[in-house]
C-alpha positions as CSV (number, residue, x, y, z in Angstrom):
1,M,81.8,98.6,103.7
2,E,84.6,96.6,106.0
3,K,87.5,99.0,106.7
4,I,90.4,98.3,105.0
5,N,93.7,100.1,105.4
6,V,94.2,103.1,102.6
7,G,97.1,106.0,102.9
8,G,97.4,109.0,100.7
9,Q,99.8,111.8,99.6
10,A,99.3,115.1,98.2
11,V,100.0,116.4,94.9
12,I,99.9,119.4,92.9
13,E,96.2,121.1,93.1
14,G,94.7,117.4,94.1
15,V,95.3,114.0,96.6
16,M,96.9,110.3,95.4
17,M,95.2,107.9,98.2
18,R,96.0,104.3,97.5
19,A,94.1,101.2,99.0
20,P,95.2,97.4,99.4
21,R,94.5,97.2,95.3
22,S,94.2,100.6,94.1
23,V,95.2,103.7,93.4
24,A,93.4,107.0,92.8
25,I,94.6,110.2,92.0
26,A,92.1,113.3,92.2
27,V,93.1,116.4,90.5
28,R,91.2,120.0,90.4
29,R,91.7,121.4,86.9
30,A,92.2,125.0,86.1
31,N,88.7,125.4,85.1
32,G,86.9,124.0,88.7
33,E,86.1,120.5,87.8
34,I,87.7,117.2,89.1
35,V,89.4,114.6,87.0
36,V,90.4,111.5,88.1
37,K,92.5,108.8,87.5
38,R,91.9,105.3,88.6
39,E,94.5,102.6,88.2
40,L,93.6,98.4,89.8
41,V,97.0,97.7,91.4
42,A,97.9,94.2,92.5
43,P,99.7,93.1,95.4
44,L,103.6,92.2,95.4
45,S,103.2,90.2,97.9
46,E,101.1,87.9,95.9
47,R,103.4,86.8,93.5
48,Y,106.1,87.2,95.8
49,P,105.0,85.7,99.2
50,F,108.6,86.7,100.7
51,V,107.8,90.7,100.5
52,K,105.2,90.2,103.6
53,L,108.2,89.5,105.7
54,P,109.2,91.8,108.2
55,I,111.7,94.8,107.0
56,I,111.5,93.5,103.7
57,R,108.0,94.6,103.4
58,G,109.1,98.2,104.6
59,A,111.9,98.6,102.3
60,V,109.6,97.2,99.5
61,A,106.9,99.6,100.1
62,L,109.8,102.8,99.9
63,F,110.3,102.1,96.7
64,Q,107.1,101.5,95.9
65,S,105.5,104.7,97.4
66,L,108.3,106.1,95.4
67,I,107.3,105.0,92.2
68,T,104.3,105.7,92.6
69,G,104.1,109.2,94.2
70,I,106.6,110.3,91.2
71,K,103.6,108.7,88.5
72,A,100.8,110.7,90.9
73,L,102.8,114.0,90.6
74,N,103.6,114.2,87.1
75,F,99.5,113.1,86.4
76,S,98.7,116.1,88.6
77,A,101.1,118.6,87.2
78,N,99.9,117.8,84.0
79,E,96.3,118.0,84.7
80,A,96.4,120.7,87.0
81,M,98.3,123.2,84.2
82,S,95.1,125.4,82.5
83,E,94.6,124.7,78.7
84,E,96.9,127.3,77.5
85,E,99.8,125.8,79.7
86,K,99.8,123.0,77.8
87,E,101.4,122.4,74.7
88,G,101.7,119.5,72.2
89,E,99.5,117.0,71.4
90,P,97.9,115.2,74.2
91,G,100.4,112.9,76.0
92,D,103.5,115.0,75.6
93,N,104.0,116.0,79.0
94,D,103.9,112.7,80.7
95,L,107.1,111.2,81.8
96,S,108.2,108.1,79.5
97,S,109.4,105.2,81.2
98,W,113.3,106.4,80.8
99,A,112.3,109.9,82.7
100,M,109.9,108.7,85.0
101,A,113.4,106.2,86.1
102,G,115.8,109.4,85.6
103,T,113.4,111.4,87.8
104,M,113.4,108.6,90.8
105,V,117.5,108.5,90.5
106,I,117.6,112.1,90.7
107,A,115.7,112.3,93.8
108,F,117.2,109.9,95.7
109,G,120.5,110.6,95.0
110,F,119.8,114.1,96.5
111,G,118.0,113.0,99.1
112,I,121.3,110.5,100.1
113,G,123.4,113.6,99.4
114,L,121.9,116.0,101.5
115,F,120.5,113.9,104.4
116,F,123.5,111.5,104.7
117,V,126.6,112.3,102.8
118,L,126.4,115.7,104.1
119,P,125.6,115.0,107.6
120,L,128.7,113.0,107.7
121,Y,130.9,115.1,105.8
122,A,129.6,118.1,108.1
123,T,130.4,115.4,111.4
124,K,133.4,114.6,110.0
125,L,134.9,118.0,109.7
126,L,133.5,118.6,113.5
127,T,136.3,116.2,114.6
128,Q,139.0,117.4,112.1
129,F,139.3,120.5,113.5
130,A,138.8,119.1,117.3
131,I,135.1,120.3,118.0
132,I,134.2,117.5,118.7
133,S,135.2,114.1,120.0
134,D,136.0,111.2,117.7
135,N,134.6,108.6,120.0
136,N,131.8,106.5,117.7
137,I,129.4,107.0,120.0
138,V,130.0,111.1,119.9
139,F,130.4,110.8,116.2
140,N,127.1,109.1,115.5
141,L,124.9,111.2,118.2
142,V,126.4,113.9,115.6
143,D,126.0,112.6,112.9
144,G,122.5,112.2,113.6
145,L,121.9,115.8,115.2
146,V,123.0,117.3,112.0
147,R,120.8,114.6,109.7
148,V,117.8,116.3,112.0
149,I,118.7,119.6,111.9
150,V,119.5,119.8,107.9
151,F,116.2,117.8,107.7
152,L,114.2,120.1,109.6
153,V,115.6,123.0,108.2
154,Y,114.6,121.4,104.2
155,I,111.2,121.2,105.4
156,W,110.6,124.6,107.2
157,T,112.4,126.2,104.3
158,I,110.4,124.6,101.6
159,S,106.8,125.1,103.8
160,R,107.5,129.3,103.1
161,M,107.2,128.6,99.1
162,K,103.5,130.1,98.4
163,D,103.1,127.1,95.9
164,I,104.5,124.0,98.4
165,Q,102.1,125.9,101.2
166,R,99.5,124.8,98.6
167,V,100.2,120.9,98.5
168,F,100.7,121.0,102.3
169,Q,96.8,121.9,102.1
170,Y,95.8,118.9,100.4
171,H,98.5,117.1,102.6
172,G,96.1,118.5,105.6
173,A,93.1,117.6,103.5
174,E,94.2,113.9,103.1
175,H,95.0,113.6,106.4
176,K,90.9,114.9,107.5
177,S,89.9,112.5,104.6
178,I,91.2,109.1,105.9
179,F,90.6,109.8,109.7
180,A,87.0,110.4,108.7
181,Y,87.0,107.1,107.3
182,E,88.4,105.7,110.1
183,A,85.9,106.5,112.4
184,G,82.9,105.2,109.9
185,E,81.7,109.2,109.5
186,K,80.0,109.0,106.4
187,M,82.3,110.7,104.2
188,T,81.2,114.6,103.4
189,V,82.6,118.1,103.7
190,E,80.8,118.9,106.5
191,N,82.1,115.8,108.7
192,V,85.5,115.2,107.3
193,R,86.2,119.0,108.1
194,R,86.4,118.3,111.9
195,Y,88.7,116.0,111.9
196,S,92.7,116.7,113.1
197,R,94.8,117.3,109.8
198,L,97.9,115.5,112.1
199,H,97.6,111.9,111.2
200,P,100.3,109.4,113.2
201,R,100.7,107.3,110.7
202,C,101.9,110.2,108.0
203,G,105.0,109.9,105.8
204,T,106.2,113.0,107.6
205,S,106.4,111.0,110.5
206,F,108.2,108.4,108.8
207,L,110.7,110.1,107.5
208,L,111.4,111.7,111.3
209,I,111.6,107.8,112.3
210,V,113.9,107.1,109.7
211,M,116.0,110.2,110.4
212,L,116.6,108.7,114.2
213,V,116.8,104.8,113.1
214,S,119.3,105.6,111.2
215,I,121.3,107.1,114.2
216,A,120.9,103.4,115.9
217,V,122.6,101.6,112.8
218,F,125.0,103.8,111.7
219,S,126.3,103.2,115.0
220,L,127.3,99.8,113.9
221,I,130.0,101.0,111.3
222,P,133.2,100.7,112.4
223,K,134.9,103.8,113.2
224,L,138.2,103.6,111.4
225,W,136.3,102.7,107.7
226,P,137.3,105.5,105.3
227,F,135.2,108.5,104.8
228,Y,133.6,106.9,101.2
229,L,133.1,103.6,102.6
230,K,131.1,105.1,105.7
231,A,129.2,107.4,103.1
232,G,128.7,104.2,100.7
233,S,127.3,102.4,103.7
234,R,124.5,104.9,103.8
235,V,123.3,103.6,101.1
236,V,123.7,100.1,101.4
237,L,121.7,100.3,105.0
238,L,118.5,102.5,103.7
239,P,116.7,99.5,103.0
240,L,117.4,98.6,106.5
241,I,116.3,101.4,108.2
242,A,113.5,102.1,106.1
243,G,112.1,98.0,107.2
244,I,112.8,98.6,110.9
245,S,111.2,102.8,111.1
246,Y,108.3,100.9,108.7
247,E,107.4,98.2,111.5
248,F,108.1,100.7,114.1
249,L,105.0,102.7,112.6
250,K,103.0,99.9,112.0
251,W,103.3,98.8,115.5
252,S,102.6,102.8,116.8
253,A,99.7,102.1,115.0
254,K,98.6,99.7,116.4
255,N,99.0,100.5,120.1
256,E,98.7,104.2,119.7
257,A,97.0,104.4,123.2
258,N,100.2,103.5,125.3
259,P,101.1,106.3,127.0
260,L,105.0,106.1,125.8
261,V,103.8,105.4,122.1
262,K,102.1,108.5,121.9
263,L,105.8,110.0,123.9
264,I,107.2,108.2,121.3
265,I,104.9,109.7,118.2
266,T,104.4,113.3,119.5
267,P,107.3,114.7,117.7
268,G,106.5,113.2,114.3
269,L,103.0,114.8,115.0
270,A,104.8,118.4,116.0
271,L,106.4,118.2,112.9
272,Q,102.9,118.1,110.8
273,R,102.5,121.3,111.7
274,L,104.9,122.6,109.1
275,T,104.0,119.6,106.4
276,T,99.9,120.4,106.6
277,G,98.0,123.0,106.4
278,E,93.9,123.4,107.4
279,P,92.1,122.9,103.5
280,D,89.7,124.7,102.8
281,D,86.0,122.9,101.4
282,A,87.2,122.6,97.9
283,Q,90.1,120.5,98.6
284,L,88.6,118.8,101.0
285,E,86.1,117.9,98.6
286,V,89.2,116.8,96.4
287,A,90.3,114.5,99.0
288,I,87.0,112.8,99.5
289,R,86.7,112.3,95.8
290,S,90.2,110.4,95.8
291,L,89.2,108.0,99.3
292,D,85.9,107.6,97.6
293,E,87.5,106.0,94.1
294,A,90.2,104.4,95.4
295,L,87.8,102.4,97.8
296,E,85.3,101.9,95.0
297,V,87.5,100.3,92.7
298,N,89.4,98.2,95.7
299,A,86.2,97.1,95.9
300,G,85.7,95.9,92.2
301,F,82.4,98.6,91.7
302,A,84.2,100.5,89.4
303,D,87.0,100.0,86.9
304,D,90.6,101.7,86.2
305,R,90.3,104.5,83.9
306,L,90.6,108.8,84.2
307,V,86.8,109.9,85.0
308,V,85.6,113.3,85.5
């Protein structure tokens, strides 16, 4: 089978894998069996060609990933529960379209507030108390530094949680499976286990790139703007920042052998030591199943449905 670009996401007791025309979510149920939800997905660029334009494609990919990710988490949370934990009629645990939209708004708002507005306010306080200069360059550098610190503290904090550690192990299984596929290996647990859990195209690395790109973009905001305009501009400029970060990630993936690129992506790989864990064989089995199913649906060898 011709090699195609694939990506993924760890979910609750499972892995979601995405191919250009398919999504597959594999979850291990409480009784040990693996259930897979397969879905055929038509690329948005086929209906709207402008979506393929640089920068725009990155912004669109960000929001598509949010939607797909929340749907995958909802499915995995429902399937990972034991029968005793499930209540009501089948489907009662699924999020409605309105609930899904509300969840996205809350998640997006939380991220904006924590990683963009809070650092801005903290930096503003530092200038008011004359702890740092109000020079525009100094202000944005400190604002960016505070943002990165908040991000690292957040990642470190959630990585201490037992349930999140399980998700991070599945994250490692996802990376190992993709590495093995890209190397042309036969997809077995023994083969996949040998590969690294740190992948240069990981979403964790992407978020770190977003943090760094935002420092440069926000430096263009006039210093004399009031706080509410500066905070609002961070929301408005986020699609642009995501687009630039996406282009850089694609470029670095094509030039990963370049010594300069290796140096640039090193912080992202280091951060993945927090957001990934070494998976066990059962977790690798789930990741491999998810990838195999996504590739089969993408190639037209299987339909989109729920399978066990």
